[in-house]
C-alpha positions in Angstrom: 88.7 85.0 -218.6 90.1 81.6 -217.1 93.2 83.7 -215.7 91.2 86.5 -214.4 89.0 84.2 -212.2 92.0 82.6 -210.7 93.4 86.2 -210.1 90.5 87.3 -208.3 89.9 84.1 -206.5 93.4 84.0 -205.4 92.8 87.2 -203.1 90.5 85.2 -200.9 90.2 82.2 -198.8 87.1 81.2 -198.4 84.6 79.7 -201.3 82.6 82.1 -203.4 79.1 81.8 -205.3 79.1 82.2 -208.9 77.4 85.8 -208.5 80.3 86.4 -206.2 83.0 85.6 -208.5 80.8 87.2 -211.8 80.7 90.9 -209.1 84.5 90.5 -208.3 85.0 90.4 -211.9 83.2 93.4 -212.6 80.9 92.0 -214.8 77.1 93.0 -215.5 75.4 91.2 -218.0 73.7 87.8 -218.3 76.2 86.5 -221.2 79.2 87.4 -219.1 77.7 85.4 -215.9 76.9 82.2 -218.4 80.8 82.7 -219.7 81.6 83.1 -215.9 79.9 79.8 -215.4 81.5 77.9 -218.3 84.8 78.8 -217.2 84.4 77.8 -214.0 83.1 74.9 -215.2 86.5 74.3 -217.2 88.8 75.2 -214.2 86.9 72.9 -212.1 87.7 69.8 -214.4 91.3 71.1 -214.8 91.4 70.7 -210.8 92.4 74.4 -210.1 89.5 75.2 -208.8 86.9 73.1 -206.2 83.0 73.2 -206.4 81.9 73.0 -202.9 78.6 70.8 -202.2 76.7 74.4 -201.7 78.1 75.4 -205.1 81.0 77.8 -204.1 84.1 78.1 -205.7 87.6 78.3 -204.4 91.1 77.6 -205.3 92.5 74.4 -204.5 95.9 76.0 -203.4 93.9 78.1 -201.1 92.1 75.2 -199.4 94.2 73.7 -196.9 92.3 70.4 -196.5 92.3 69.8 -200.1 95.3 68.0 -201.5 96.4 67.0 -205.1 98.7 63.4 -205.2 99.3 60.1 -206.9 97.6 57.3 -204.6 99.8 54.7 -203.3 97.8 51.4 -202.3 99.1 49.1 -199.9 98.3 45.1 -200.5 95.8 45.3 -197.4 93.1 47.5 -199.1 94.4 51.4 -197.5 96.6 53.6 -199.1 98.3 56.9 -198.9 98.3 60.2 -201.1 101.8 61.1 -201.9 102.2 64.7 -201.8 105.2 66.8 -203.1 106.1 69.2 -200.2 104.6 67.7 -197.0 103.8 64.5 -195.3 101.9 62.2 -197.1 97.9 61.2 -196.3 96.9 58.5 -195.0 93.5 56.8 -196.9 91.2 54.5 -195.4 89.7 51.3 -198.0 86.5 52.9 -197.0 87.2 56.2 -198.5 88.8 55.1 -201.5 85.7 56.4 -203.6 86.5 54.2 -206.6 90.3 55.1 -207.0 93.1 52.6 -207.4 96.7 52.3 -206.9 98.4 54.9 -208.9 95.7 57.3 -209.7 96.0 60.9 -209.6 93.4 62.2 -206.8 91.9 65.0 -205.2 91.9 64.2 -201.5 90.3 66.2 -198.4 91.8 66.0 -195.3 89.4 64.7 -192.6 91.7 64.5 -189.6 94.7 66.2 -188.6 97.2 64.7 -185.9 100.1 62.5 -185.6 98.5 60.4 -188.8 96.7 62.5 -190.9 93.6 60.8 -192.5 91.8 61.7 -195.8 88.9 60.5 -198.5 89.5 60.7 -202.3 86.8 63.6 -204.0 87.6 62.4 -207.1 90.0 60.8 -209.5 91.8 63.0 -211.6 93.9 60.9 -214.3 94.4 57.5 -214.3 97.4 56.0 -216.2 96.6 53.1 -218.6 99.6 53.4 -220.3 102.2 50.2 -220.1 99.4 47.8 -218.3 101.4 44.3 -218.0 100.3 41.3 -216.9 99.8 37.8 -218.0 97.1 36.1 -220.0 94.8 33.9 -218.2 91.3 32.3 -219.1 88.0 33.0 -217.3 85.4 30.8 -216.3 83.9 31.2 -220.1 86.9 30.7 -221.9 87.8 34.4 -222.6 91.0 36.1 -222.3 91.2 38.5 -219.6 94.6 40.3 -218.1 96.0 39.5 -214.6 97.9 42.6 -213.9 101.5 42.2 -212.7 100.7 45.2 -210.3 98.1 43.3 -208.1 97.2 46.6 -206.2 95.8 48.0 -209.2 92.3 46.4 -209.3 91.2 46.5 -212.5 89.0 44.1 -214.8 91.1 44.1 -218.3 89.2 42.4 -221.1 91.3 41.2 -224.2 90.0 42.2 -227.6 89.7 38.3 -229.5 91.3 40.0 -232.5 94.6 40.8 -231.3 94.9 37.4 -229.7 97.2 36.2 -232.5 100.4 34.1 -231.3 99.2 34.7 -227.5 98.7 31.6 -225.6 97.7 31.2 -221.8 100.4 32.1 -219.4 102.0 34.9 -222.1 103.0 37.9 -220.3 101.8 40.2 -222.6 101.5 44.9 -222.7 98.2 45.9 -223.6 96.5 49.0 -224.9 92.9 50.2 -223.6 90.6 50.5 -226.4 87.5 51.4 -224.7 86.1 51.5 -220.7 83.4 49.5 -220.1 82.9 50.5 -216.5 84.0 52.2 -213.9 87.0 49.9 -213.4 86.6 48.1 -216.5 88.2 48.0 -220.0 88.7 46.5 -223.2 92.1 46.4 -224.4 93.9 44.6 -227.2 97.7 43.0 -226.9 100.3 45.6 -228.1 103.7 43.6 -226.8 104.1 39.8 -226.4 106.9 39.5 -223.7 107.1 36.4 -223.5 105.7 32.9 -221.5 106.0 33.5 -217.7 108.2 30.8 -217.3 111.0 31.6 -220.2 114.4 32.9 -218.8 114.3 36.6 -218.6 110.5 37.4 -218.8 110.1 38.3 -215.4 112.8 40.9 -215.3 111.3 42.6 -219.0 107.9 42.6 -217.4 109.2 44.8 -214.9 111.0 46.7 -217.6 108.1 47.2 -219.7 105.7 48.0 -217.0 108.2 51.2 -216.3 108.1 51.8 -220.2 111.8 50.7 -221.1 111.3 49.4 -224.1 114.2 47.6 -225.8 113.0 47.7 -228.8 113.7 51.4 -230.6 111.5 51.4 -233.6 112.2 51.7 -237.1 112.7 55.1 -237.6 115.7 54.8 -234.8 117.0 51.6 -236.7 116.8 53.6 -240.0 119.0 56.4 -238.7 121.3 54.5 -237.4 122.5 53.2 -240.5 124.0 56.6 -240.9 126.1 56.7 -237.9 129.6 55.0 -238.6 131.2 52.2 -236.5 134.5 54.3 -236.3 135.4 58.0 -235.5 135.8 59.5 -239.1 138.4 61.9 -239.8 136.3 65.0 -240.5 134.7 64.7 -237.0 138.3 65.1 -235.5 138.4 68.9 -236.5 138.2 71.4 -234.0 138.8 69.1 -231.2 141.9 68.5 -228.9 144.1 65.6 -229.8 144.6 63.8 -226.4 145.8 60.2 -228.2 149.1 60.2 -226.5 148.1 60.8 -223.4 148.0 58.3 -220.6 144.1 57.9 -220.7 142.3 54.5 -219.3 139.0 53.9 -218.0 137.7 52.0 -214.8 134.7 50.0 -214.7 132.7 46.8 -213.6 133.9 43.6 -215.3 130.9 43.3 -217.2 130.3 47.0 -218.4 130.2 47.7 -221.9 128.5 51.3 -221.9 131.8 53.4 -220.8 130.9 56.7 -220.6 133.9 58.1 -218.5 138.1 57.9 -218.9 140.6 59.5 -216.8 144.1 60.7 -217.0 146.5 62.1 -214.1 149.8 64.3 -213.6 151.7 65.6 -211.0 154.2 68.7 -211.6 154.7 71.8 -209.7 152.8 70.9 -206.6 149.8 70.1 -208.6 147.7 67.1 -209.4 146.2 67.6 -213.2 143.2 65.7 -213.3 141.4 64.9 -216.5 138.1 63.7 -216.8 137.2 62.5 -220.3 133.5 61.9 -221.1 132.1 60.2 -224.3 130.8 62.8 -226.7 127.5 61.4 -227.0 125.8 64.8 -228.3 128.1 64.3 -231.8 125.7 61.7 -232.6 122.5 61.8 -230.5 121.2 64.9 -232.1 117.9 66.9 -231.1 114.6 66.3 -233.4 115.6 63.5 -234.4 114.0 59.8 -233.8 116.8 58.7 -232.0 117.2 62.2 -229.9 113.4 61.6 -229.1 113.6 58.1 -228.0 116.8 59.0 -226.1 114.7 61.6 -224.1 111.7 59.6 -223.8 113.7 56.8 -221.9 115.5 59.5 -219.9 117.9 57.1 -218.6 119.1 53.4 -218.7 117.7 50.9 -216.4 120.1 48.3 -214.9 117.7 45.4 -213.4 119.7 42.8 -211.8 122.2 41.4 -214.9 119.6 43.0 -217.7 120.7 46.3 -219.2 117.6 48.4 -221.1 120.0 51.4 -222.5 119.0 54.6 -223.1 120.6 54.5 -226.5 121.1 51.5 -229.1 124.0 49.3 -228.6 125.2 50.3 -231.7 126.0 53.6 -229.9 126.2 52.4 -226.0 128.6 49.7 -226.5 130.0 50.9 -230.1 131.1 54.2 -231.2 130.2 56.2 -228.1 131.8 53.7 -225.5 135.3 54.8 -224.5 136.4 51.1 -225.3 140.5 50.0 -225.2 142.4 51.2 -228.0 140.1 53.2 -230.5 139.6 56.6 -230.8 136.8 58.3 -229.4 135.1 61.6 -229.4 135.1 63.5 -225.9 134.3 66.3 -224.3 136.9 66.6 -221.4 137.4 68.5 -218.3 141.0 68.9 -217.2 141.7 70.5 -213.7 144.6 71.5 -211.9 143.9 70.8 -208.4 146.0 71.9 -205.2 147.0 69.6 -202.2 144.0 70.9 -200.4 141.9 69.7 -203.1 140.8 73.0 -204.6 140.6 73.2 -207.8 142.9 76.0 -208.8 142.5 76.1 -212.7 140.3 74.1 -215.6 139.5 73.9 -219.1 136.6 72.5 -220.6 136.5 71.6 -224.0 135.7 68.9 -227.1 138.5 66.4 -227.4 139.5 62.7 -228.8 141.1 59.9 -226.6 142.3 56.6 -227.4 142.0 54.7 -223.9 145.1 52.5 -223.4 143.1 50.4 -221.0 139.8 49.1 -219.9 140.7 48.4 -216.0 138.2 46.9 -213.8 137.4 47.9 -210.3 138.7 44.2 -209.1 142.0 44.7 -210.7 142.6 48.2 -209.6 141.7 47.4 -206.0 144.0 44.5 -205.6 147.0 47.2 -206.8 145.8 49.9 -204.2 144.9 47.7 -201.2 146.6 44.4 -201.6 150.0 45.4 -204.0 149.0 42.4 -206.3 149.4 43.7 -210.1 147.6 41.9 -212.6 149.0 40.8 -216.0 148.9 44.2 -218.1 148.4 46.7 -215.5 152.2 46.8 -214.6 152.6 50.2 -216.3 149.6 52.0 -214.6 150.1 50.7 -210.9 152.1 54.4 -209.6 149.8 56.1 -211.4 146.6 54.1 -209.5 148.3 54.9 -206.6 148.7 58.8 -206.9 145.1 59.0 -208.1 144.1 57.3 -205.0 146.1 59.7 -203.0 144.3 62.7 -205.0 141.1 60.8 -204.5 141.4 60.9 -200.6 142.6 64.6 -200.9 139.3 65.1 -202.6 137.3 63.1 -200.2 138.9 64.8 -197.3 137.8 68.2 -199.1 134.3 67.7 -199.9 133.8 65.9 -196.0 135.6 68.9 -194.5 133.0 71.1 -195.8 129.7 69.0 -194.8 129.4 66.0 -197.6 127.2 63.6 -195.8 128.2 59.9 -196.3 125.4 57.4 -195.4 127.6 54.7 -197.3 124.9 52.5 -197.4 125.0 48.9 -198.3 123.1 47.5 -201.1 122.2 43.9 -202.1 123.5 42.1 -205.1 121.9 39.3 -207.0 123.4 36.4 -208.2 121.9 34.4 -211.1 122.4 30.9 -212.8 122.4 30.7 -216.4 118.6 30.3 -216.6 118.4 34.1 -214.6 117.1 32.2 -211.6 118.3 33.9 -208.2 121.0 31.6 -206.1 122.3 33.9 -203.8 122.2 37.4 -202.6 125.0 39.3 -201.4 126.1 42.8 -200.3 127.6 45.0 -203.0 131.5 45.7 -202.1 132.8 49.2 -202.3 136.4 49.7 -202.2 139.0 52.7 -203.1 138.6 51.8 -206.7 135.2 52.7 -206.9 135.0 55.7 -204.4 137.9 56.9 -206.7 136.2 57.4 -209.6 133.0 58.4 -207.5 135.3 61.6 -206.2 137.2 62.0 -209.7 133.0 62.2 -211.2 132.3 64.6 -208.1 134.7 67.5 -208.9 134.4 67.1 -212.3 130.6 67.8 -212.3 131.2 70.9 -209.8 133.4 72.2 -211.7 131.1 72.4 -215.2 128.4 73.3 -213.1 129.9 76.6 -211.3 131.6 77.4 -214.8 128.1 77.8 -216.2 126.2 79.3 -213.0 129.1 81.9 -212.8 128.3 82.8 -216.6 124.4 83.1 -215.6 123.1 80.8 -218.6 120.2 78.6 -218.6 121.2 75.0 -217.3 120.5 71.6 -215.9 121.5 71.1 -212.4 121.5 68.5 -210.3 120.0 69.7 -207.0 118.8 68.7 -203.3 117.2 70.6 -200.8 117.6 71.5 -197.3 115.7 68.7 -195.2 112.2 69.4 -193.6 113.2 70.2 -189.7 110.0 68.3 -188.3 111.1 65.2 -190.1 114.8 65.0 -188.8 113.1 66.2 -185.4 111.1 62.9 -185.5 114.3 61.0 -186.2 116.1 62.4 -183.5 113.4 61.6 -180.6 113.2 58.4 -182.2 116.7 58.0 -181.6 116.5 59.2 -177.9 113.8 56.7 -177.3 116.2 54.0 -178.3 118.2 55.1 -175.7 120.9 56.8 -177.2 121.9 60.3 -176.5 122.3 62.9 -179.4 124.3 66.1 -179.2 124.3 67.3 -182.2 121.7 70.7 -182.6 119.4 70.0 -185.5 117.8 73.9 -185.0 119.8 75.0 -187.6 119.7 72.4 -190.6 123.0 72.2 -192.5 125.1 69.6 -194.4 127.6 69.7 -191.1 125.2 69.3 -188.7 123.8 66.0 -190.6 127.4 64.9 -190.9 127.6 65.0 -187.1 124.4 63.7 -186.6 125.8 60.6 -188.2 129.2 60.3 -187.0 127.2 60.3 -183.7 125.5 57.2 -184.4 128.5 55.6 -186.0 129.2 53.2 -183.6 126.1 51.6 -182.3 124.8 48.5 -183.7 121.8 49.9 -185.7 123.6 52.6 -187.6 123.0 50.8 -190.9 119.2 51.0 -190.3 119.3 54.4 -188.7 121.4 56.0 -191.5 118.9 54.4 -194.3 115.8 55.9 -192.1 117.9 59.4 -192.0 118.7 59.6 -195.7 114.6 58.3 -196.4 113.7 61.6 -194.0 115.7 63.8 -196.3 114.5 65.1 -199.8 115.0 63.3 -203.0 118.0 64.7 -205.3 116.5 65.6 -208.8 117.1 68.0 -211.8 116.1 71.4 -211.8 116.9 74.7 -214.1 117.2 76.5 -210.8 120.5 76.2 -208.6 119.7 75.7 -205.2 122.9 73.5 -204.3 123.0 70.0 -203.4 122.8 69.4 -199.9 124.0 65.8 -199.7 126.9 67.0 -201.3 127.5 70.3 -199.3 127.7 71.8 -202.9 127.1 75.3 -204.1 126.6 74.1 -208.2 126.3 70.4 -209.2 125.2 68.9 -212.2 125.6 65.6 -214.2 128.0 65.8 -217.0 129.7 62.6 -216.7 127.4 59.7 -218.0 125.9 60.9 -221.4 125.2 57.1 -222.6 123.5 56.4 -219.7 121.4 59.9 -218.8 119.5 62.1 -220.7 120.3 65.2 -218.6 124.1 64.6 -218.8 123.7 64.6 -222.6 121.7 67.7 -222.5 124.6 69.3 -220.4 127.2 68.1 -223.3 124.6 69.9 -225.8 124.6 73.0 -223.9 128.2 73.6 -223.1 128.9 72.9 -227.0 126.3 75.7 -227.4 128.0 78.2 -225.1 131.7 77.2 -224.8 132.2 76.0 -228.9 129.7 77.7 -230.6 129.3 81.0 -228.3 125.9 81.0 -229.2 124.5 82.6 -225.6 121.9 84.8 -228.0 118.9 86.2 -226.2 116.6 83.7 -228.5 118.8 80.8 -227.6 118.3 81.8 -223.5 114.8 82.0 -224.0 114.1 79.2 -226.0 115.9 77.4 -222.9 114.7 78.9 -220.3 111.1 77.6 -221.4 112.2 74.3 -222.2 114.7 72.9 -219.4 111.7 72.9 -216.8 109.8 70.3 -218.7 113.1 68.4 -219.4 113.9 68.6 -215.7 110.8 67.3 -214.6 110.6 64.6 -217.3 114.2 63.5 -216.0 113.5 63.0 -212.7 110.4 61.5 -213.1 112.3 59.0 -215.7 114.8 58.4 -213.0 112.2 57.7 -210.1 110.7 54.8 -212.9 114.5 53.5 -213.3 114.9 53.4 -209.5 111.1 51.8 -208.9 111.8 49.3 -211.6 115.5 48.6 -210.1 113.6 47.9 -206.6 110.9 45.6 -208.2 113.3 43.3 -209.8 115.4 43.4 -206.3 112.2 42.5 -204.3 111.1 40.4 -207.1 114.8 38.4 -207.0 115.3 38.1 -203.3 111.7 36.3 -203.0 112.4 34.1 -205.6 116.0 33.2 -204.0 113.9 33.0 -200.3 111.4 30.4 -202.1 114.4 27.7 -201.9 114.9 28.5 -198.3 112.0 28.3 -196.7 111.9 26.5 -193.2 115.4 28.0 -192.3 116.0 30.1 -189.5 118.0 33.5 -189.4 119.2 36.3 -187.0 118.4 39.8 -188.3 117.7 43.1 -187.3 114.2 45.2 -187.1 114.4 47.6 -189.8 111.0 48.8 -190.0 107.7 49.0 -187.7 104.2 49.3 -188.7 100.7 49.0 -187.8 100.2 45.4 -189.1 103.9 43.7 -188.0 107.6 44.4 -188.6 110.6 43.9 -190.9 113.5 42.2 -190.3 116.4 42.6 -192.2 118.7 39.7 -192.3 122.6 40.2 -192.8 122.8 39.5 -196.4 120.1 42.4 -196.4 117.0 40.3 -197.3 114.2 41.5 -195.7 111.0 39.9 -194.6 107.5 40.7 -192.7 106.6 39.4 -189.4 102.9 40.2 -189.3 101.6 41.1 -186.0 99.0 38.2 -186.5 101.9 35.7 -185.9 103.6 37.3 -183.0 102.3 35.0 -179.8 101.9 35.7 -176.1 99.8 39.4 -176.4 97.8 41.6 -178.1 100.2 44.0 -179.9 99.8 47.5 -180.3 101.5 50.0 -182.6 102.9 53.3 -181.4 104.0 55.3 -184.2 106.0 58.0 -182.6 108.1 55.1 -181.1 107.9 53.1 -184.2 107.4 50.1 -181.9 104.7 47.3 -181.0 104.2 47.1 -177.6 102.3 44.0 -176.2 98.7 45.2 -174.1 99.3 43.1 -171.1 103.4 42.2 -171.0 104.6 45.5 -172.1 107.0 43.4 -174.4 108.3 46.0 -177.0 109.4 45.3 -180.5 111.6 48.6 -181.7 113.4 49.2 -185.0 116.9 47.9 -184.2 116.1 44.9 -181.8 117.8 41.9 -182.9 115.4 38.8 -183.5 115.4 35.3 -184.6 113.3 34.3 -187.7 112.3 31.5 -189.6 111.1 31.9 -193.3 107.9 30.4 -193.8 106.6 31.8 -197.4 108.2 33.3 -200.0 106.3 34.2 -203.2 108.3 35.4 -206.2 105.1 36.3 -208.0 103.8 38.9 -205.0 107.6 39.9 -204.5 107.0 39.1 -200.6 108.9 37.4 -198.2 107.5 35.9 -194.7 109.2 35.2 -191.6 107.7 34.4 -188.0 109.4 34.5 -184.7 111.4 31.9 -183.4 112.7 32.9 -179.9 113.3 35.7 -178.0 116.6 37.2 -178.2 118.3 37.8 -174.8 119.6 41.3 -176.6 116.1 42.6 -177.7 115.5 45.8 -175.5 112.2 44.9 -174.1 110.0 45.9 -171.2 108.4 43.0 -168.9 
């Protein structure tokens, strides 16, 4: 009956009474009326239907003023409901209605305008998994949990029986046992991470918060006993022997989980590029403890110098890693590429290789850029230079079709032997890094296009077309900043976004603006439906090249084997995949978001830790973000800190959102994104991950109005 109720309500856009719904269903008896009422209550609990104060029912999706999303609270008390396909909804502190950070909520839009405002109607789901915090004693001497996520204002009392081996100051993971009140819970300690002052506990606390657990459990450990340390001869049957080919890897100096190897030849006017990817699917099978653990993690997490792998080290650093001088199982994509960068022929097949050399980006960049050849690289120098020529051809090709190159700098944390941040630097990227990126892109596109043309279920990496209004808002901001924009954004395409970035390329605020433009675009995700990849200007794209680190890539390998090796394209298989790949893609996308969030949290924490020893020092920076409570200033090393509006002297400042500016009421002095300012670090806290700046003096280059 629930489906019938949804069907009839889907045809109307106004709330209906119980009797009206009953009549629309054509029901006549009292028993049927009771059944309708019971099912309406169930649909209300499932948040498919909303019951108004006047006891009328309407589908939530048909009510423009009702929104479902996740609540993100600001440390100042207000929050936003994060919505999938529209702008977020601002929620004042007075309208939270008992909701807290990360709750899934039903909200009502109460004000439409430049900034939409709303109120929380109901908490739909409170995620009480992976609660991490510090054990502290209350005034009665009982242990409570001080949550790491301070925005989640929950009271967590610890069950005394679970405190064995615990001391005050321990960082722990807890499991909720009982709800004691609206925001009050009884919990037991499920994992002791370590003492808050121990090296590495800070990073591991964030890892656990996002469900990245380094412990794989007893079931996985038992399965690992049956996985060999070396490739066995029987595993080579049916694979192409590539051990005589010149194949090598290029990675960071400290990389141990090596997914990809490459090979290259140039004959008869064609570049033959081989991309050889670790065949993780040979060892990580479906419906096993190991396979389930990889699925749950979804991805490896790279947190400063700490790696929480998707697979146990026996696989990620051992039998699956394409280590130098040993036979490893691979899936190869070998492509013939012409001098315009077009793939004219290719083959995808299971293989085995023996890497000739574990190269580092540093040594490869020395060869390519500075003609400095490190010992052991002599026989590969010419090949690397030829590979770089091919990489430039491929880069030119994707740029010509509309590839959007944001090329944003990333901050890198330098830590001492105790895990304390001692420097924050910009991560360097030269041609060696870009070479590997270009080769992986062309391999991913080739694999995706092949399966797409076969019209079979698959996992695609997709990136949707941006929202026109968000791009228009960005262009208007650029114009307000005093820059002319010639690019027409009425017909959004990768080419138009590329031209827009090119127009901004020479202005001082380019990095800030390109970052803002990136944030105004949609996020890439995994999907069973191929809608293309807007940022890469690609018609079909997947993730095939990192199965040690990402579950979608492992799934792609499984599908390639099923289709191309086992020739299993039966209707039964296709129906099964059609039903299961949607959930897999949603889970993989969510785990990717978790990994990115964990990485961001660790970076913010380490930046604050670094700045704790630089309080009182002065810096020149650029305003990167303006908010109602102040503005953030980014330093040359990408450290960011807040200048609170309360500390800006000489006037009362108002936030003007359409200009992303703070403007003085009397002086009309303006602080806007892109302005250069001089600041002093006045506070920093590793605990809150916050850095506070204050203005030192006006800078002559500020674009301000008197």
